[in-house]
C-alpha positions in Angstrom: 91.3 2.6 23.3 91.0 -1.1 22.3 94.0 -3.0 21.1 94.2 -3.5 17.3 93.4 -7.0 16.0 96.1 -9.3 14.9 94.6 -9.5 11.4 93.6 -6.0 10.1 91.6 -7.4 7.2 88.3 -7.4 9.0 88.8 -3.8 10.0 89.4 -2.8 6.4 86.4 -4.9 5.2 84.1 -3.3 7.8 85.3 0.2 6.8 84.5 -0.4 3.1 81.1 -1.8 4.2 80.1 1.4 5.9 78.4 2.0 2.6 75.8 -0.6 1.8 75.1 0.0 -1.9 72.3 -2.6 -2.1 70.3 -1.0 0.8 71.5 2.6 0.0 72.6 3.1 3.6 75.8 5.0 4.5 77.1 5.0 8.1 79.4 7.9 7.4 77.1 10.8 6.6 78.4 13.3 9.1 81.7 14.1 10.7 80.2 13.0 14.1 79.2 9.6 12.7 82.7 9.2 11.3 84.2 9.9 14.7 81.7 7.5 16.3 82.6 4.7 13.8 86.3 5.2 14.4 85.8 5.3 18.2 83.7 2.1 18.0 86.6 0.3 16.4 89.1 1.6 18.9 91.0 3.8 16.4 90.3 6.9 18.4 89.1 7.5 21.9 85.4 8.3 22.6 84.7 12.0 22.1 87.2 12.4 19.2 86.4 15.1 16.8 86.1 15.0 13.0 85.8 17.7 10.5 84.2 17.9 7.1 87.6 17.5 5.6 88.1 14.3 7.6 84.8 13.0 6.4 85.7 13.8 2.7 89.1 12.0 3.2 87.3 9.0 4.8 84.8 8.6 1.9 87.6 8.9 -0.7 89.6 6.4 1.3 86.7 4.0 1.5 85.8 4.1 -2.2 89.4 3.9 -3.2 89.8 0.8 -1.0 86.6 -0.7 -2.6 88.1 -0.2 -6.0 91.5 -1.6 -5.0 89.8 -4.7 -3.4 87.8 -5.1 -6.6 91.0 -5.5 -8.5 91.9 -8.5 -6.4 89.6 -10.7 -8.6 92.0 -10.4 -11.5 95.1 -12.5 -12.2 97.5 -9.6 -11.3 97.6 -7.0 -8.6 96.4 -3.6 -9.8 97.9 -0.3 -8.6 96.1 1.7 -6.0 93.5 4.0 -7.7 94.6 7.7 -7.9 91.9 8.9 -5.5 93.1 6.3 -3.0 96.7 7.5 -3.4 95.5 11.1 -2.8 93.5 10.1 0.3 96.5 8.2 1.7 98.8 11.2 1.0 96.4 13.4 3.1 96.8 11.0 6.1 99.5 12.1 8.5 101.9 9.1 9.0 105.6 8.6 9.8 107.9 5.7 10.0 109.0 4.9 13.5 112.0 2.8 14.4 111.1 1.3 17.8 112.1 -2.2 18.8 113.0 -4.8 16.3 110.4 -3.9 13.7 110.0 -0.4 12.1 106.4 0.6 11.6 104.0 3.4 10.5 102.4 5.5 13.2 99.9 8.4 13.0 101.4 11.9 13.4 98.2 13.5 14.7 97.2 13.3 18.4 95.2 10.2 19.1 92.0 12.2 19.7 91.5 13.2 16.1 89.7 11.6 13.3 92.8 12.1 11.1 94.7 9.9 13.5 92.0 7.2 13.2 92.2 7.4 9.4 96.0 7.1 9.6 95.4 3.9 11.6 93.3 2.6 8.7 96.2 3.4 6.4 98.5 1.5 8.7 96.0 -1.4 8.6 96.5 -1.7 4.8 100.2 -2.2 5.2 99.6 -4.6 8.1 97.2 -6.6 5.9 99.9 -6.8 3.2 102.4 -8.0 5.8 99.9 -10.6 7.2 99.2 -11.9 3.7 95.4 -11.0 3.9 95.4 -7.9 1.7 95.0 -9.8 -1.6 92.2 -11.8 0.0 90.1 -8.7 0.6 87.7 -8.6 -2.3 84.5 -6.9 -3.4 81.4 -8.7 -4.5 81.2 -8.8 -8.3 77.4 -8.3 -8.3 77.1 -4.7 -9.5 74.1 -4.0 -7.2 76.0 -5.2 -4.1 79.8 -4.4 -4.1 80.0 -5.6 -0.5 83.6 -6.2 0.8 84.5 -9.7 2.0 87.5 -11.7 3.0 88.1 -14.6 0.5 89.0 -17.6 2.7 88.6 -20.1 -0.2 91.5 -22.4 -0.7 92.1 -21.2 -4.3 91.1 -17.6 -3.7 88.4 -17.8 -6.4 85.4 -16.5 -4.5 83.5 -13.9 -6.5 80.5 -13.0 -4.4 79.8 -12.0 -0.9 77.2 -14.7 -0.7 76.6 -17.5 -3.1 73.0 -17.9 -2.0 72.2 -14.2 -2.7 74.5 -12.5 -5.1 75.9 -15.6 -6.8 72.3 -16.8 -7.3 71.3 -13.5 -8.8 74.2 -13.5 -11.2 73.7 -17.1 -12.3 69.9 -16.6 -12.7 70.5 -13.6 -14.9 73.0 -15.5 -17.0 70.6 -18.5 -17.3 67.7 -16.3 -18.4 69.9 -14.5 -21.0 70.9 -17.9 -22.4 67.3 -19.0 -22.5 66.2 -15.8 -24.4 68.9 -16.4 -27.0 
């Protein structure tokens, strides 16, 4: 398995972006595709198995993360959505005291999709610790909802791409003002 990245934010962004709303493409349509995605990110070894329940948990986790990231546009931090809380409760984790820093670790064997999903849950806490969790946002264009990492100095980025989604939004607002 590949080593985890120093910054877990790109992993979480990529997980949320397994559903491309604009193109109506979902990378996680079967348990096998879930296992392949997790293996491709080094969260489980190649050949790991996933069940229908794992897929359902993954989709709930993904959409809950999308909703939580969407809340990062506001002035205050929102609570995790209930569905996300339920999905995280279904992921087997434990606190391990090893070395100087305690951490969360998956309970399931590394060859299971549940262990890979648990590693995604750990990535949330790692992103909080790294200070990048609140920079994970979702495009405010309703037809897009693509996750991105806001690297702007004042953390005010609203769209995944100013040239595409920002332009769509501003053009609609301009046309609405012209009609009025």
